[in-house]
C-alpha atoms as an extended CHARMM CRD file, in Angstrom:
* protein
*
        38  EXT
         1         1  ARG       CA             -0.2390000000       -0.5130000000       29.2630000000  PROA      1               0.0000000000
         2         2  GLY       CA              0.7410000000        0.5430000000       25.1020000000  PROA      2               0.0000000000
         3         3  ALA       CA             -0.7020000000       -0.2440000000       21.7960000000  PROA      3               0.0000000000
         4         4  PHE       CA              0.0750000000       -3.9770000000       21.5330000000  PROA      4               0.0000000000
         5         5  GLY       CA             -0.2780000000       -5.4400000000       24.7990000000  PROA      5               0.0000000000
         6         6  HSD       CA              0.7620000000       -4.6940000000       28.8490000000  PROA      6               0.0000000000
         7         7  VAL       CA              3.9450000000       -5.3020000000       30.4970000000  PROA      7               0.0000000000
         8         8  VAL       CA              4.0050000000       -7.5420000000       33.4890000000  PROA      8               0.0000000000
         9         9  LEU       CA              6.9740000000       -7.8930000000       36.2580000000  PROA      9               0.0000000000
        10        10  CYS       CA              7.9690000000      -11.1460000000       36.6220000000  PROA      10              0.0000000000
        11        11  ARG       CA             10.4390000000      -13.1110000000       38.7080000000  PROA      11              0.0000000000
        12        12  ASN       CA             12.1890000000      -16.3800000000       37.3530000000  PROA      12              0.0000000000
        13        13  LYS       CA             11.8510000000      -19.1880000000       39.3890000000  PROA      13              0.0000000000
        14        14  LEU       CA             15.2790000000      -20.6230000000       38.9730000000  PROA      14              0.0000000000
        15        15  ASP       CA             17.4490000000      -17.0790000000       39.1800000000  PROA      15              0.0000000000
        16        16  GLY       CA             15.2030000000      -15.1200000000       41.2650000000  PROA      16              0.0000000000
        17        17  ARG       CA             15.6820000000      -12.4330000000       39.1600000000  PROA      17              0.0000000000
        18        18  GLN       CA             12.9910000000       -9.7540000000       38.0930000000  PROA      18              0.0000000000
        19        19  TYR       CA             11.8020000000       -8.9920000000       34.3850000000  PROA      19              0.0000000000
        20        20  ALA       CA              9.2220000000       -7.5980000000       32.5850000000  PROA      20              0.0000000000
        21        21  VAL       CA              7.2830000000       -9.5580000000       30.5150000000  PROA      21              0.0000000000
        22        22  LYS       CA              5.3370000000       -7.8850000000       27.3760000000  PROA      22              0.0000000000
        23        23  ARG       CA              1.7540000000       -9.7980000000       26.8520000000  PROA      23              0.0000000000
        24        24  ILE       CA              0.3080000000       -9.5390000000       23.5410000000  PROA      24              0.0000000000
        25        25  PRO       CA             -2.8420000000      -10.6500000000       22.8850000000  PROA      25              0.0000000000
        26        26  VAL       CA             -3.5890000000      -12.9400000000       20.0340000000  PROA      26              0.0000000000
        27        27  LYS       CA             -7.3740000000      -13.2150000000       18.4260000000  PROA      27              0.0000000000
        28        28  ASP       CA             -6.4780000000      -15.6090000000       15.5710000000  PROA      28              0.0000000000
        29        29  LYS       CA             -5.7660000000      -18.8820000000       17.6060000000  PROA      29              0.0000000000
        30        30  ARG       CA             -4.1110000000      -21.1160000000       14.7490000000  PROA      30              0.0000000000
        31        31  PRO       CA             -1.1030000000      -22.8390000000       15.7500000000  PROA      31              0.0000000000
        32        32  SER       CA              0.3460000000      -21.3970000000       12.2110000000  PROA      32              0.0000000000
        33        33  VAL       CA             -0.2160000000      -18.3000000000       13.6990000000  PROA      33              0.0000000000
        34        34  ASN       CA              1.5520000000      -18.6610000000       16.9020000000  PROA      34              0.0000000000
        35        35  ASP       CA              4.7240000000      -20.3110000000       15.1460000000  PROA      35              0.0000000000
        36        36  LYS       CA              4.6210000000      -16.9390000000       13.4970000000  PROA      36              0.0000000000
        37        37  ILE       CA              4.8040000000      -14.7730000000       16.0670000000  PROA      37              0.0000000000
        38        38  LEU       CA              7.3770000000      -17.1980000000       17.9870000000  PROA      38              0.0000000000
């Protein structure tokens, strides 16, 4: 757990490798905000 979110360990179904993915909560649900993040 960090200042901006938390990290989870995931396994890719296609290649079987493990990856760390940081999940960051976004309070604003407008599509324009999501486009800026991605």
